C-alpha positions in Angstrom: 0.0 0.0 0.0 1.3 3.4 -0.9 1.6 5.7 2.1 4.1 8.5 1.3 3.7 11.9 -0.3 7.0 13.4 -1.5 8.2 16.4 -3.5 11.4 17.8 -5.0 10.6 21.4 -4.1 9.4 23.4 -1.1 5.8 24.5 -1.0 5.0 27.9 -2.3 1.3 28.1 -1.2 -1.1 26.5 1.2 -2.3 23.9 -1.3 1.3 22.5 -1.6 2.0 22.4 2.1 1.6 19.1 4.0 -0.9 18.6 6.9 -0.3 17.3 10.4 -2.8 17.1 13.2 -4.0 15.3 16.4 -7.7 16.2 15.9 -7.5 19.5 17.7 -4.0 21.0 17.0 -3.3 21.2 13.2 -0.3 22.3 11.1 0.5 22.9 7.4 4.2 22.4 6.8 5.8 24.2 3.9 9.2 22.6 4.0 11.0 25.8 3.4 14.8 26.2 3.2 15.9 29.7 4.1 12.4 30.4 5.5 10.2 27.7 6.9 6.5 28.4 7.5 4.3 26.1 9.6 0.7 27.5 9.7 -1.0 26.5 12.9 -4.6 25.8 13.8 -6.7 25.0 16.8 -10.1 23.4 16.3 -11.8 25.7 18.8 -10.7 29.0 17.4 -13.9 30.6 16.0 -15.3 34.1 15.8 -18.5 34.8 17.8 -19.6 34.2 21.4 -22.0 31.9 23.1 -24.7 34.5 23.8 -25.9 34.4 20.2 -27.0 30.7 20.3 -26.5 29.0 23.6 -28.5 28.5 26.7 -27.0 31.9 27.9 -29.0 33.7 25.1 -28.9 37.3 26.1 -29.8 38.5 22.7 -32.7 36.4 21.3 -33.3 38.8 18.5 -30.0 37.7 17.0 -31.3 34.1 17.0 -34.7 34.4 15.4 -37.1 36.8 13.6 -40.6 37.9 14.4 -43.5 36.0 12.9 -41.3 33.3 11.4 -43.7 30.5 12.4 -46.6 32.4 10.9 -44.7 33.0 7.7 -43.9 29.2 7.5 -47.6 28.3 7.8 -48.5 30.8 5.2 -45.8 29.6 2.8 -46.8 26.0 3.3 -50.4 26.7 2.4 -49.3 28.6 -0.7 -47.0 25.8 -1.9 -49.7 23.2 -1.4 -51.9 25.4 -3.7 -49.1 25.3 -6.3 -48.1 28.9 -5.7 -44.4 28.6 -5.3 -43.6 32.2 -6.2 -46.0 33.6 -3.7 -44.6 31.2 -1.0 -41.0 32.2 -1.7 -42.0 35.9 -1.4 -43.4 35.3 2.0 -40.2 33.7 3.3 -38.0 36.2 1.6 -39.7 39.1 3.3 -37.0 41.1 5.2 -37.0 40.5 9.0 -39.3 37.5 8.7 -37.1 34.4 8.2 -33.4 34.6 7.5 -31.0 35.0 10.3 -27.3 35.6 10.9 -24.6 33.9 8.9 -22.4 31.3 10.7 -19.3 32.5 12.4 -15.9 31.8 10.9 -13.3 29.3 11.8 -10.0 31.2 12.3 -6.3 30.6 11.9 -4.2 30.6 15.0 -0.7 31.6 14.1 2.4 30.8 12.0 5.6 29.4 13.3 8.3 31.0 11.1 11.9 29.6 11.0 14.5 31.7 9.3 18.0 30.2 8.5 21.2 31.7 7.2 24.1 29.9 5.6 21.9 27.1 4.3 22.7 24.9 1.3 19.7 23.7 -0.8 21.2 20.9 -2.9 19.4 17.6 -3.1 16.1 19.0 -1.7 13.2 16.6 -0.9 10.3 16.7 1.5 7.8 14.0 2.4 4.8 13.1 4.6 4.8 9.5 5.9 1.1 8.7 6.3 1.7 5.6 8.3 3.8 7.3 10.9 2.3 10.9 10.6 5.8 12.4 10.2 6.7 15.3 7.9 10.3 15.7 7.0 12.6 17.7 4.7 16.2 17.2 3.6 18.4 19.7 1.8 22.2 20.3 1.8 23.5 19.4 5.2 20.1 19.9 6.8 17.4 17.4 7.8 14.3 18.0 9.9 11.2 16.3 11.1 7.9 17.6 12.5 4.9 15.8 14.0 1.9 16.5 16.2 1.3 14.0 19.0 -2.1 13.0 20.1 -1.0 11.3 23.4 1.1 14.3 24.5 -0.9 17.1 22.6 2.3 18.9 21.3 3.9 19.8 18.1 7.6 18.8 17.9 10.0 20.1 15.3 13.6 18.9 15.3 16.4 19.8 13.0 20.1 19.0 12.6 22.8 20.0 10.2 26.4 19.0 9.7 27.1 22.7 9.3 26.3 25.2 12.1 23.9 28.0 11.2 22.0 30.9 12.7 18.3 30.5 13.1 15.5 32.8 13.9 12.2 31.5 15.4 9.2 33.7 15.6 5.4 33.6 15.8 3.1 35.7 13.7 -0.7 36.0 14.1 -3.5 37.7 12.2 -5.7 38.0 15.3 -5.4 40.4 18.2 -2.4 39.1 20.2 0.6 39.8 22.4 3.9 38.0 22.5 6.3 37.7 25.4 9.2 35.6 26.5 9.1 34.2 30.0 11.0 31.4 31.8 12.6 30.3 28.5 9.2 30.0 26.8 7.9 32.1 23.8 4.2 32.8 24.6 1.6 34.1 22.3 -1.8 35.1 23.8 -4.6 36.0 21.5 -8.3 36.8 21.2 -10.8 35.9 18.6 -13.3 38.5 17.3 -16.9 38.3 18.5 -18.3 39.2 15.1 -17.3 38.6 11.5 -20.1 40.6 9.9 -23.3 39.4 8.3 -22.7 39.5 4.6 -21.7 37.1 1.9 -18.6 38.8 0.5 -16.1 37.5 2.9 -13.3 39.8 1.8 -15.3 42.8 2.9 -16.4 41.4 6.3 -15.3 43.5 9.2 -14.1 41.8 12.4 -15.2 43.2 15.7 -13.4 42.6 19.0 -15.1 43.0 22.4 -13.3 43.3 25.7 -13.8 40.2 28.0 -15.8 38.5 25.2 -15.0 35.9 22.6 -12.6 33.0 22.6 -9.1 33.6 23.9 -6.1 31.3 23.4 -2.5 30.6 24.2 0.3 29.2 22.0 3.5 28.4 23.9 6.8 27.4 22.3 10.0 26.1 24.0 13.3 25.5 22.2 16.4 23.4 23.1 19.6 23.9 21.0 23.3 23.2 21.1 24.2 26.8 20.5 23.4 30.2 22.0 19.8 31.4 22.3 18.4 34.9 23.0 15.1 36.8 22.7 15.2 40.0 20.7 12.6 42.0 18.7 9.8 39.5 19.5 11.7 36.5 18.2 14.1 33.8 19.4 17.6 34.1 18.0 19.7 30.9 17.8 23.4 31.4 17.0 25.9 28.8 15.7 23.5 25.8 16.2 23.8 22.4 14.5 20.8 20.9 16.2 17.7 22.2 17.9 14.2 21.1 18.9 11.0 23.1 19.1 8.1 22.0 21.1 4.7 23.8 21.0 1.4 23.5 22.8 -1.9 25.4 22.4 -5.1 25.8 24.3 -8.2 28.0 24.0 -10.8 29.2 26.5 -13.6 27.3 24.7 -14.7 24.5 27.0 -17.6 23.1 25.1 -21.2 24.0 24.2 -23.1 25.7 27.0 -20.0 25.8 29.3 -18.3 28.9 30.7 -15.0 29.8 29.2 -11.9 28.3 30.7 -10.0 31.3 32.0 -7.0 29.1 33.0 -6.1 27.9 29.5 -2.7 29.5 29.6 -1.7 27.5 32.7 -3.0 24.4 31.1 -1.0 25.1 28.0 2.2 25.6 29.9 1.6 22.5 31.9 1.3 20.4 28.7 4.6 21.9 27.6 6.4 21.3 30.9 5.1 17.7 31.0 6.4 17.1 27.5 9.9 18.2 28.3 9.9 16.0 31.4 9.0 13.1 29.3 11.5 13.8 26.5 11.2 14.3 22.8 12.3 10.7 21.9 9.6 9.1 24.1 7.0 11.5 22.7 8.0 10.6 19.2 7.8 6.8 19.9 4.4 7.1 21.6 3.1 9.3 18.7 4.1 6.8 16.1 2.6 3.9 18.1 -0.7 5.8 18.6 -1.1 6.8 15.0 0.0 3.4 13.5 -2.5 1.6 15.8 -5.3 3.4 13.9 -3.7 3.7 10.4 -2.8 0.1 10.1 -6.2 -1.3 11.0 -6.9 -1.3 7.2 -5.0 -1.7 4.0 -5.4 -1.6 0.3 -3.1 -3.0 -2.5 -4.1 -2.8 -6.1 -1.3 -5.0 -7.5 0.8 -2.4 -9.3 4.4 -1.3 -8.7 4.8 1.9 -6.8 6.0 4.9 -8.9 9.4 6.4 -8.2 8.2 9.9 -9.2 7.3 12.6 -6.7 3.6 13.0 -5.9 3.0 16.2 -7.8 4.8 14.9 -10.9 2.6 11.8 -10.8 -0.5 13.9 -10.7 0.6 16.0 -13.6 1.7 12.9 -15.6 -0.1 11.9 -18.8 -0.2 8.4 -17.3 -2.0 9.6 -14.2 -5.2 7.7 -15.1 -3.3 4.4 -15.3 -1.5 4.9 -12.0 -3.4 2.7 -9.6 -0.8 3.6 -6.9 -2.4 7.1 -6.8 -5.8 5.5 -6.1 -4.1 3.7 -3.1 -2.6 6.9 -2.1 -5.8 8.9 -2.3 -7.5 6.3 -0.1 -4.6 6.2 2.4 -4.6 10.0 2.5 -8.3 10.1 3.3 -7.7 7.7 6.1 -4.7 9.7 7.4 -6.8 13.0 7.3 -9.5 11.3 9.3 -7.1 10.4 12.1 -5.4 13.8 11.9 -8.6 15.9 12.1 -11.1 14.0 14.2 -10.2 12.4 17.5 -12.2 11.7 20.6 -12.8 15.0 22.5 -12.2 17.3 19.6 -14.5 19.3 17.5 -15.8 17.6 14.3 -14.0 18.2 11.0 -15.2 21.4 9.3 -15.1 22.3 5.6 -11.3 22.3 5.8 -10.8 19.7 8.4 -8.8 21.7 10.9 -6.5 23.4 8.4 -7.1 27.0 7.4 -4.7 29.9 7.2 -7.1 32.6 5.9 -8.7 35.2 8.1 -11.7 35.0 5.8 -12.1 31.3 5.0 -14.3 30.3 2.1 -17.8 29.6 3.3 -16.5 30.4 6.8 -15.0 26.9 6.9 -18.1 26.1 8.9 -20.1 22.9 9.2 -22.3 22.5 6.1 -25.1 20.0 6.8 -26.6 19.7 3.3 -23.9 17.1 2.6 -20.4 18.3 3.5 -20.2 17.5 7.2 -21.8 14.1 6.6 -19.4 13.3 3.8 -16.5 14.0 6.1 -17.5 10.9 8.1 -18.5 8.6 5.3 -15.3 6.5 5.4 -14.8 6.6 9.2 -16.7 3.5 10.3 -15.6 1.4 7.3 -12.1 2.2 8.3 -12.8 0.9 11.8 -12.0 4.3 13.3 -14.9 4.4 15.7 -13.2 6.8 18.1 -12.8 9.3 15.2 -16.6 9.3 14.9 -17.1 10.6 18.4 -16.8 14.3 17.5 -19.7 13.9 15.0 -21.8 12.3 17.7 -21.0 15.2 20.0 -22.1 17.6 17.4 -25.4 15.8 17.0 -25.9 16.1 20.7 -25.2 19.8 20.6 -27.6 20.4 17.7 -30.3 18.3 19.4 -30.2 20.8 22.3 -29.9 24.2 20.6 -32.1 23.1 17.7 -35.2 22.9 19.9 -35.4 26.7 19.9 -35.2 26.8 16.1 -37.9 24.2 15.7 -40.3 26.1 18.1 -39.6 29.7 16.9 -39.4 29.1 13.2 -41.9 26.3 12.8 -43.9 26.1 16.0 -42.9 22.5 15.9 -41.8 19.8 18.4 -38.4 18.2 18.5 -35.3 19.9 17.1 -34.1 21.0 13.6 -31.2 22.7 12.0 -30.6 24.6 8.7 -27.7 24.0 6.4 -24.9 25.9 8.2 -23.7 25.3 11.7 -20.7 26.7 13.7 -19.0 25.9 16.9 -21.8 27.6 18.9 -24.4 25.2 17.5 -26.1 27.7 15.2 -29.2 26.0 13.8 -31.3 28.9 12.5 -31.6 29.7 8.8 -28.9 31.9 7.3 -28.6 34.2 4.4 -30.5 37.4 5.1 -29.9 39.9 2.3 -28.5 37.5 -0.2 -30.4 37.0 -3.5 -29.9 33.2 -3.5 -30.6 32.6 0.2 -33.7 30.6 -0.7 -31.6 27.9 -2.3 -29.9 26.8 0.9 -31.0 28.8 3.9 -34.6 27.5 4.0 -33.5 23.8 3.9 -34.3 22.1 7.2 -33.2 18.5 6.7 -29.8 18.8 8.4 -31.2 17.4 11.7 -32.8 14.5 9.9 -29.8 13.5 7.9 -27.3 13.9 10.7 -29.5 11.9 13.2 -29.3 8.9 10.9 -25.6 8.8 11.5 -26.3 7.8 15.1 -28.1 4.7 13.9 -25.3 4.0 11.4 -22.9 4.1 14.3 -25.0 1.4 16.1 -25.2 -0.7 12.9 -21.4 -0.8 12.6 -20.6 -1.3 16.3 -23.7 -3.1 17.6 -23.3 -0.9 20.7 -26.7 -1.5 22.3 -25.9 0.8 25.3 -25.2 3.7 22.9 -28.4 3.0 21.0 -30.4 3.0 24.2 -28.8 5.8 26.2 -27.7 8.2 23.4 -29.0 7.6 19.9 -32.6 6.7 20.3 -33.9 9.7 22.2 -32.1 12.1 19.8 -33.5 10.2 16.7 -37.0 10.3 18.2 -36.8 14.1 18.8 -35.6 14.6 15.2 -38.6 12.6 14.1 -40.9 14.7 16.2 -39.9 17.8 14.2 -40.8 16.3 10.9 -44.0 14.7 12.2 -45.0 18.3 13.3 -44.6 19.9 9.9 -45.6 17.1 7.5 -48.7 17.9 5.3 -51.0 15.4 3.8 -52.4 15.8 0.3 -53.9 13.2 -2.0 -53.1 10.5 0.5 -49.4 11.3 0.6 -47.3 12.9 3.3 -45.3 15.9 2.0 -42.6 18.1 3.5 -43.8 21.4 2.1 -42.3 23.7 1.3 -39.1 21.9 0.6 -36.0 22.6 -1.5 -33.3 20.6 -3.2 -30.1 22.0 -1.8 -28.7 24.9 -3.7 -30.6 24.0 -6.9 -33.5 25.5 -8.7 -36.0 24.9 -11.6 -37.8 27.0 -14.1 -41.5 27.4 -14.4 -43.5 27.7 -17.6 -42.7 31.3 -17.8 -39.0 30.8 -17.3 -38.9 32.1 -13.7 -36.5 30.5 -11.2 -37.9 28.7 -8.2 -36.5 26.7 -5.2 -39.7 25.9 -3.4 -41.6 22.7 -4.2 -44.3 20.5 -2.5 -41.9 17.6 -2.2 -38.2 17.6 -3.1 -37.0 14.1 -3.6 -34.1 14.5 -1.1 -36.4 15.9 1.6 -38.8 13.1 1.3 -36.0 10.5 1.2 -34.3 11.9 4.3 -37.5 11.9 6.3 -38.3 8.4 5.3 -34.7 7.2 6.1 -34.9 8.8 9.5 -38.3 7.3 10.2 -37.2 3.8 9.1 -34.0 4.0 11.2 -35.9 5.2 14.3 -38.5 2.5 13.8 -35.7 -0.1 13.7 -34.1 1.3 16.8 -37.4 1.3 18.7 -38.0 -2.4 17.7 -34.5 -3.4 18.7 -35.0 -1.7 22.1 -38.6 -2.9 22.5 -40.0 0.5 23.3 -42.7 3.1 22.2 -45.2 0.8 20.5 -47.6 3.7 19.8 -44.8 5.8 18.4 -43.7 2.8 16.2 -47.3 2.6 14.8 -47.2 6.3 14.0 -43.9 6.0 12.1 -45.1 2.9 10.2 -48.2 4.8 9.0 -46.1 7.8 7.9 -43.4 5.6 6.2 -46.1 3.8 4.1 -47.4 7.2 2.7 -44.1 9.0 2.1 -43.0 8.6 -1.5 -39.5 10.0 -2.1 -39.0 8.8 -5.7 -41.0 9.4 -8.8 -39.7 8.4 -12.3 -40.3 11.0 -15.0 -41.2 10.5 -18.6 -37.5 10.6 -19.7 -36.6 7.8 -17.3 -35.0 9.9 -14.6 -35.8 10.4 -11.0 -37.6 13.7 -10.5 -35.8 16.2 -8.2 -38.9 18.3 -7.5 -42.7 17.7 -7.6 -43.0 17.9 -11.4 -41.1 17.7 -14.6 -39.7 21.2 -14.6 -37.0 22.5 -16.8 -33.7 22.5 -14.9 -31.9 25.8 -14.4 -28.6 24.0 -14.3 -28.8 20.4 -15.6 -25.3 19.6 -14.5 -25.7 21.0 -11.0 -23.0 19.9 -8.5 -25.6 18.7 -6.0 -27.2 15.4 -6.9 -29.6 15.6 -4.0 -32.5 13.6 -5.5 -30.3 10.5 -5.4 -29.8 10.6 -1.6 -31.9 7.4 -1.5 -29.1 5.6 -3.5 -26.3 6.9 -1.3 -25.9 7.5 1.5 -29.5 6.3 1.9 -30.6 2.7 1.6 -33.8 3.1 -0.5 -32.5 2.4 -4.0 -30.6 -0.8 -4.9 -30.2 -2.7 -8.2 -31.2 -5.9 -6.4 -34.4 -4.7 -4.6 -35.5 -1.7 -6.7 -34.2 -2.3 -10.2 -36.5 0.3 -11.8 -35.4 3.1 -9.4 -31.7 2.0 -9.9 -32.1 2.3 -13.6 -33.7 5.8 -13.2 -30.8 6.8 -10.9 -28.3 5.7 -13.5 -30.1 7.8 -16.2 -30.1 10.8 -13.8 -26.4 10.4 -13.3 -25.7 10.2 -17.0 -27.5 13.4 -17.6 -25.9 15.1 -14.6 -22.5 14.3 -16.0 -19.1 13.3 -14.4 -17.8 16.8 -13.8 -18.3 19.1 -10.8 -16.7 20.3 -7.7 -14.3 18.0 -5.8 -16.9 16.8 -3.3 -19.5 16.4 -6.1 -17.2 14.1 -8.0 -16.5 12.2 -4.8 -20.2 11.7 -4.2 -20.6 10.3 -7.8 -17.9 7.7 -7.1 -20.1 6.3 -4.4 -23.2 6.5 -6.6 -21.6 4.5 -9.4 -20.2 2.0 -7.0 -23.7 1.5 -5.5 -25.0 0.9 -9.0 -22.3 -1.9 -9.3 -20.5 -0.1 -12.1 -16.9 -0.3 -11.0 -15.4 1.0 -14.2 -17.5 4.2 -14.1 -16.7 4.5 -10.4 -13.0 4.2 -11.1 -13.4 6.8 -13.9 -14.7 9.2 -11.3 -11.8 8.4 -9.0 -9.5 9.3 -11.9 -11.4 12.5 -12.5 -10.9 13.3 -8.8 -7.2 12.9 -9.3 -7.1 15.6 -12.1 -4.3 17.9 -11.1 -5.4 21.4 -10.1 -2.9 24.2 -9.9 -3.2 26.5 -6.9 -4.1 29.8 -8.5 -5.8 31.6 -5.6 -9.2 31.3 -7.4 -11.5 30.9 -4.4 -14.7 29.4 -6.0 -15.2 27.5 -9.2 -16.8 24.3 -10.5 -13.7 22.5 -11.7 -12.7 20.0 -9.0 -9.8 17.7 -8.7 -6.7 17.4 -6.5 -4.0 19.9 -5.5 -0.3 19.0 -5.4 -0.6 18.1 -1.7 -3.4 15.6 -2.5 -6.0 17.8 -0.8 -9.4 18.1 -2.5 -9.9 21.1 -4.8 -13.5 22.2 -4.6 -11.9 24.7 -5.6 -11.0 26.2 -3.2 -9.6 23.5 -0.8 -12.5 21.7 0.8 -11.7 18.4 2.7 -15.0 16.6 2.1 -13.9 15.5 -1.4 -11.0 13.6 0.2 -13.2 11.7 2.6 -15.9 11.1 0.0 -13.4 9.7 -2.4 -11.9 7.4 0.3 -15.4 6.1 1.0 -16.2 5.6 -2.7 -13.0 3.6 -3.2 -14.0 1.2 -0.4 -17.5 0.9 -1.8 -16.0 -0.6 -5.0 -14.6 -3.5 -2.9 -17.1 -4.0 -0.1 -20.7 -3.1 0.5 -23.4 -4.1 3.0 -26.7 -4.2 1.2 -30.0 -6.1 1.3 -28.8 -7.8 4.5 -25.7 -9.2 2.8 -22.0 -8.5 2.9 -21.1 -8.1 -0.7 -17.6 -8.8 -1.7 -16.1 -6.9 -4.7 -19.6 -5.6 -5.7 -18.2 -3.0 -8.1 -14.7 -4.2 -9.0 -13.2 -2.2 -11.9 -11.7 -4.4 -14.7 -8.5 -2.3 -14.3 -8.1 -3.6 -10.7 -8.0 -7.3 -11.7 -5.9 -8.3 -8.7 -5.4 -6.8 -5.3 -6.1 -7.1 -1.6 -8.0 -5.1 1.0 -7.6 -5.8 4.7 -9.6 -5.0 7.9 -12.4 -3.0 6.2 -15.5 -2.9 8.5 -19.0 -3.5 7.5 -22.4 -3.3 9.3 -22.8 -6.0 11.9 -19.3 -5.1 13.3 -17.5 -7.5 10.9 -14.0 -6.8 9.7 -13.4 -8.1 6.2 -10.2 -8.9 4.3 -10.3 -10.0 0.6 -7.6 -11.1 -1.8 -8.6 -11.4 -5.5 -7.1 -12.4 -8.8 -8.5 -12.2 -12.3 -11.4 -10.1 -11.0 -12.5 -12.9 -8.7 -12.2 -13.3 -4.9 -9.7 -16.0 -3.9 -9.7 -15.6 -0.1 -12.1 -13.9 2.2 -11.4 -13.5 6.0 -14.2 -12.4 8.4 -13.7 -11.5 12.1 -16.5 -10.5 14.4 -16.3 -9.7 18.2 -19.6 -11.5 18.7 -20.9 -14.8 17.4 -23.4 -14.4 14.6 -24.6 -15.7 11.2 -24.0 -13.5 8.2 -25.0 -13.7 4.5 -22.0 -13.3 2.2 -22.2 -12.7 -1.5 -19.0 -13.7 -3.2 -18.3 -14.2 -7.0 -22.0 -14.0 -7.7 -23.1 -16.6 -5.1 -24.7 -16.1 -1.7 -23.9 -18.2 1.3 -24.6 -18.3 5.0 -21.5 -18.1 7.2 -21.3 -18.7 10.9 -18.9 -16.5 12.8 -17.6 -17.3 16.3 -16.7 -14.4 18.6 -13.1 -13.3 18.0 -12.2 -16.1 15.6 -11.1 -15.5 12.1 -13.3 -17.3 9.5 -11.2 -17.9 6.4 -12.9 -18.9 3.1 -11.1 -19.8 -0.1 -12.5 -19.8 -3.6 
């Protein structure tokens, strides 16, 4: 399995730098020679303050608008009367519906290392994905940097056969102060409490308030074999041939609904002191053991010789599409990023994971719930990285609390809900006031339904009955209550009206654009998926018989998918002209993936209609859109088309500074190009690659269900499937030769291998090896 990124030149821009992280503390390493730059992030550094959304709501007018629930009822009535334009006008009325934009995720600081007398010959830099070590070599100099999860520190070490002078300084775009005390360089900073309310991020003003907003500390300590002094806000090292930098960071954010931690500086310094007592060698050893324990749970080998070319040259190569090693590397990188950006006790991965060096990040680098946050966690459970899923579960808990207010004040509904954009404060209210296209995404209220299904998915993969009973079920039930409160019934069918198809629109007979519809396919499908999952959970737990009956009746009369006259699945409630036929969102196929409502085996007509829909939509799009389509084609059992989308995802994109476009692909550092950089495409692609080799569908574990002909031989190891079964497969000539199954509990499973279905009995903890 390929597991190394490497390059012959230092990074010029962010999209060429290499990522490190322990879930909370992140770094992008440029690998510079004369000037090294390591941009630093902390997952809890956000603009804003808890008063806007939390239980401490001192300013409820910032959370909601007057008469929102009345406006919703009026809009619902109009849509059911086929008056979409009038309904949209009601919701678009200023001061009625739309609310503040989410707050921004912010960069922490840059660690800058300046060197004099440096030779640059023989330059190379690399990122070892298996060990989570980043290194650079040039002239007489070699260095290494990593971020430890067990010890919560960044360690940079460098040695050279030729002594040099080195300057070490910290720079920061936020309000901050720098001091040197007791041999430690300390940066203390403050996040703004506001980043404006508009769409044009470059024009957003930041506002700081005294004694408000998140504060933070970054502490750096250096050991060297030469002289060290502090001058002009920087550390000056003289005549050094080796030195080590250790850094720790903490913020005052202590979690949703909790008071700020005013002692975070002391906690940060304590981490640094403990690290130096332990020693850098021991920290490095424990870091590697910790990371490898997760990274090596799974493996993928596609049977081709690894290339000797640097990663960026391979991506630019004319032979890129035949380079199956890049497919391995893309998958391994997605696994690496999961471990680096989402660990137990951290915040979930945002639009850029934990890596952002812009004061005004694209789309605020927030949590987008109309696909992006969910896509970030598509590969996690298949990779067996259950602990990396915990931040998502924590986010759902947060939303289930603060979202009750949004449900009541915007819809006069029970349960909880959330709109499409969420930030660290748990913002659940609709966003987009004053923006012409707010209707396309801000009104959408399916985030709570979609994200609640991830709780049941966690149970399906882990079979953790205690989690289902004590955590998941009550939240899922409350999510159901919201939709039960707002469903309408017309012509014997339950409808979620008004509903929208995220960020998309259609044209009426007069050529006018609309977003509102009686029943968008995605809305109906998410509600049905949620109801079905919650019903299963109630049946497993043996609770709420009356509630079960209610869900069964609703499920029977919710119809998500209608096939149009041209053989495609309808996205809206009629056969309207599409404003953008190749739109990046393919929301009406949610039931195919990640939903479980469309399969070639059980619903062949819908599967054929989904295929036709994908063909018309096309293979292009943003990075995450292409990644979604990999999964679609794999679920349709078309491995060759799925691999083609993987190859499209690997199209090299030069970092030009263009912030937003539709031409996705991969940057030199293997990060997903939306563009701009958006990490969901990395995770979606990793999930799609696994879907080609393993699926759980129709109650069966399906081996090599969408194997591309180009991948005629290979091996996957340790991939998890629902039922808490780890699966390893070796294949030759496009047929499985050896399948190994391991389950922590004794159970019978159905296995589909080489076109045949068989029942297999598994004994707890014992490997079941089958040969063919």
